[in-house]
ZAGUKE-566660 format. One record per residue (C-alpha): residue in three letters; x, y, z. Coordinates in steps of 0.25 Angstrom, whole numbers, padded with zeros to 4 digits, always signed. Layout:
<sites>
ALAXYZ...
</sites>
This chain:
<sites>
UNK+0419+0362+0464UNK+0427+0366+0477UNK+0442+0367+0478UNK+0441+0355+0488UNK+0435+0346+0477UNK+0445+0350+0467UNK+0457+0347+0476UNK+0451+0333+0479UNK+0449+0330+0464UNK+0464+0334+0462UNK+0468+0325+0474UNK+0460+0314+0468UNK+0467+0316+0454UNK+0481+0317+0460UNK+0479+0304+0468UNK+0473+0296+0456UNK+0485+0301+0448UNK+0495+0297+0459UNK+0489+0283+0459UNK+0493+0281+0444UNK+0506+0275+0441UNK+0512+0288+0435UNK+0525+0293+0441UNK+0524+0307+0446UNK+0538+0315+0447UNK+0541+0324+0459UNK+0527+0323+0466UNK+0518+0313+0472UNK+0504+0314+0466UNK+0498+0306+0478UNK+0504+0316+0488UNK+0499+0328+0480UNK+0485+0322+0479UNK+0485+0319+0494UNK+0489+0333+0496UNK+0478+0339+0487UNK+0468+0330+0494UNK+0472+0335+0508UNK+0471+0349+0503UNK+0457+0346+0497UNK+0453+0340+0511UNK+0458+0353+0518UNK+0453+0363+0508UNK+0441+0368+0517UNK+0451+0371+0528UNK+0462+0377+0518UNK+0452+0386+0511UNK+0445+0391+0523
</sites>
């Protein structure tokens, strides 16, 4: 499994957990998930 696929899976998990009504202190899981998804999208350029 490629690093890009792993990042996408992590992003999906973070976004799914952010949708649950569980309070998270100090950081927003949705923003973190979006950042990981953006990193996964840009991974071919970052790793070149």
